[in-house]
Phi, psi and omega in degrees: 000320177295323178295322179295315180296321177297319179297318177297317180296317178296319179298318179298316180296319179299318180296316178297318181297317181292325176293325180293332181271083185299318182300317177294320183299311184285331178293319179291321183272339183078010184218153175225139181249123177263127174277125184233160179249151181277334188208042179267052178059215179278001178285315182195124179204161182272144173260356186093165178056035177076012181253143182230164182204174175130168182303304181292327177302316184286324176300319179293325177298323178294318178300315182295326178299321178284331172299317180297324177291322182292321183266354176072028178205159173282136180252150172281111181271118180254151181243134179236110176294127181241161176244173177299328184279327187252357188298317182291310177304323184287331173288315183299318186273004174090358177296319181245135182266330180210125184257118192243056183248246184215052188268129174288134175272114175224170187295324178299313180291329180296343175289335187249333185218174175243160178237140170290160178310145184303130179254345184203137175250119187266151171245121181277128187227187182240129172254137177221173170276142181303320183295341184287335181077000181284132181227359180203165182295331180297334182273006179271005179304127178074005183266162172270122182242122182268144169208174187259129178307136177084010180254165177290343180295335179297308180294323181298317179300314183291327176296316180292324179300313181291316185290324185257357181065028180268109186264104179232168181259127178274134173236140190247132171264150181286336172211183186290326177296321179295317180297316179296322177299327177298321179286315181301319186276353181087004177281346173228148178268341179206160180231114181260123182190178177304137183303320181294323178292318180298315182295321179294318180289325175297315183298330182263006179288163179298316179233082182307324185293348177285350187236158172207159175261127191228175166077183183286160172284117184279334181193149172245123186223138177283131178254133183213163176285134187254138177224176179287157176290160170057040177231076187302317185294315182291318180298317180297317178302313182290317178301314179298323177298315179294320178298317180297320180300315180292313182298323182281344183093357181291330179297315180295323178294321175296320176302311181300319181295322185264337185247340184242351180247157174302134182240154178289161003272346187260001179056043175254157178266133172290320175071041180250110182287154178294122184277161177296328179294321179289318177304315180296324180292321178290328180288334183223070187301128180202172179244034180293145182279173185300327181299328177291328178290325183292338181285342186288000000 
């Protein structure tokens, strides 16, 4: 019986180890799966018909290009739409090899997954309708405030509620598009989320001029591409790809392309300038969690 249990345990460890070695995994299968988001602003979004686009999507395409060089073959790139709730489990269990959405790197998540060096430092803000007159979190007393299930903004909202004595009602969208719809339809008075996601959803709204991003910065968080833990070779390849993009100036060009120029499918501009926080992250590339940013 003990021998059987030992065999099962060894098999499980072998399975975990093989999953963690992404380069061997994709070389053997001839395929790599990218986790993508349907509505994460200009970072990652759907064009429909199984096609995706965005800043992080394109960074991941560059990483996959270097994976193909490393394994010596062209790979079949598959796309798996992920949500805030399932993105971490799907990376852990091997369904997704590289997650290219809008995930905050924090200490809690680092226990389950690893992060490539930070590509973007996000500011969490408030989106409202211009007609509402709301300009700060203090004005959300008694209001319905939308955020997306499974995101760090949920905990952030509750923290501000306790600290500032602002009593509001939380309403949850299943994804960012659903949360924005709560605001657009009047079921929510505000939508609290990453500024890039707010800007992207506003840009693609039927009437973008009806909305604005207001109020204080509620949090500053490093956003990074997510991979499995304990996979040193894949992490080094991905980190080196990002470093090369920054050093060559291509990362700045990608920012301009996705945040300052008209983007498909509606050819609208998100209009989000490169922040000093992101410039600093590129100048000193690292995979430090959000908690380190909060100490500053």
